[in-house]
N, C-alpha and C positions, 0 to 999 in steps of 0.2 A: 188443356188440363193435364195431359200426360207429362208435359214439361214441368208444370208446377208440382206434380206429385214426385217427380224425380228429384227436384231441388229440395223439397221438404224432406224426403227420405235421406238424402245426403246430409243435410243440416242436422236432422234428428240424430243420425248415427254419429256424426262427427262430434257433436257436443257431448254425447255420452262417453265416447272413447277419450276425448280430450280430458274430461273430468276424471275418468278412471285412471288414465295412464300418463297424462301430461301431453304437452304439445310436441316436444322433440321425440318422445317415445312412440307417438302414434303416427304411423305412416299412411300415406294415401292408399296404399294397398290394403291396410287394415280396414280403412273406412269403406273402400269399394267392395271388399269381400263381404263385410257385414251388411252393407246397404244393398247388396246384390245389384250393383251397377258396374259399368266398366270405367276404366280410368279416363277414357275420352269424355265421358259425361261430366266428370269433375272438372277437367280442363276446359270443356266447352262452357259450363255455367259459371265457373269461378276463376279459371285462368291459372291459379297457383294455390299452394297450400296456405301461404300467408293471407291471400284474399279469402280463402275459406274460413280461416280462423277469425278474421275480421267480420265476416258475414254471420258467424255463430254469435259473436258478441252483439252485433247490431240487432239481432232478434230480441235480445233482452234490453239493451240499452236504449234503443229507439223509443219503445213505449215508456220505459222508466223516465227518460229525460223529458218526454212530453208531459207525463203526469206530474213530475216534480215542478216543471215550469208553470203549469196551470195552477198547482197548489200554491206556489210561491206568489203568483199573481193575486190569488184570493187572500193570502195571509197579509201581503203588503197593503192591500186595500182595507182589510179589517183593522190593521194596526195604524193605518193612516200616518205614515212617517215615523212612527215610534219603532224601536227595535222589537222584533218578534222574540218572545221569550224562548229561552233555550229549550225548555221542556216541550214547547209547542213545535219548535223547529225540528227537533229530533223525532218527535212523534210522527210528524208528517213525512220525514225521510223514511222511517220504518214502514209507514202505510204504503208509500210509493213502491218500496222494495217488495212488500208482500203481495201487492196487486199484480205485479208483472208476471211471475211464473205461472199464474193461472192460464195464461195464454200460450205458454210454452210447455216445458217439462217441469221439473220439480225445483223447489226453492234450494234444495241441497245442491243440485247441479249448478244453478246460478251462482251460489256462493263459492263453490269449488272453482269455477271458472274465474271469478274475481280474484280468489287467492292465487291462482296460477298466473294471472296477469302481473302480479307483484313479485312472485317468487321465481318465475322462470325467465330466462333471458330472451325476451321477445320485444326488442326495441321497436320494431315496426308496429306492434300492437299498442304500445304506450303512445307512440306518435299518432296513431289512428284515433285512439280514445281522446287524446288532447285536441286533435283537430276537429273531431265531430261532436264531442261532448264537453270540451273544455269550458265553453261559455256557460253551460248549465252548472258545472262544478264550481266555477269561479263565482257564479251568482249565489250559490248556496254558501260558499265560504265567506262572501261579503256579508250575508245575513248572520252567519256564525260570528263574524268579527264584531258586529254590532251587539250581539247577544252576550259576548264575553269580552267587554272592553278592557278589562284589567289584565288580560293575557298578552304577553308579547307575541308577535307574529310567529317567531320560531317555536315558542312553546305551544301555540295553537296548532301549528303544523304537526308536531309530534303527537299531541293529544288526539287530533283528528285521526291519525293513522293508528294510534293505539286503539281507539274506538273501532275503527274499521277492522283491525285484526281480531278484536274481541267478537265482533258480530260475525265475521267470516268463519272463525273457528267454531263458534257456537252453532251457527245455522248449517254449516257444511257437515258437522257431526251430529245433526239433529236426531237421526234414527237411534244412534248409540246412546245419546244422552237421555232420550225419552225412555228407552229400554231400561236404563239404570234407574231413573226416577220411578218407573213403574214397578220394577222387580225389588228394589231395595227400600223404597219409601212408599210404595203403594199409591203413587200419585200419577194420574194420567195427565199429561201436559199437551194441550193443543199448541199450535204454532203461535197463536195470539197470546195464550197464557205465558209462553216463553218470552215473547217480546215484552209483555207487561212486566216480567221479572227482570229482564235485561235493561229496560229503560232507566230505572233509577241508578243502576250501576254506571252506565255510560254518562248520565247527567252528572253524577257525583264526580266522576273522573275528570270531566271537563271543568268542573267548578272547584277542584281540589286546590289547596294552597300551592303556591309556586315552590319548587324544590329549592333547597339551600344552595347558594352558589358554590361551585367547585373551587377549591383552593388552587391558586396558581401552581403549576407543576414545579417551577423553579423554587417557589417558597417551600413546597413540601420537601424538595431535595435538600434545601439548606438545613432543614431540621434533621 
């Protein structure tokens, strides 16, 4: 039990500090000082800072991937070989995201960590996520491809990441946005209310008309 408590304390502290400061800016010394453990404990349980970062993500992504796979199984059975509607697919993604932080810390921390995975140079983390969760992600993208058959693959790639950026920005800044809504518009927003407002925006973004083709640079130069 003591070992389990030590691991939990290290992980709880690490994820908060990573979300606050970033991966590179957070040293193992910062983590051990706040967690009130010695460096040997981190090295014993995780072996390296990279492994600790991966373990922090696994606490969120393991239950998320499990929930999403189960949900996709149920949706594929319900629609019996027909494409899952885009609205239903994105609703299930949001539901799976919202369910996970209840077992860990906050949704805000989860979103900040996801944002950091994209914005900070952590090649080992991208490889780790692809290796352990790539199958789930690819399965979701395959369902998304069926739900948006008119989108070229490259356009779907961009829109999926625009959608992710919108969600990460909104939910990682959740407290500030809710304060603004409350103070300036006298509107109290629960997380689920916010997701309800966000859903039509991301659905519309995925379904928007294709952008006009960019003129060839040589043709522009000729003018």
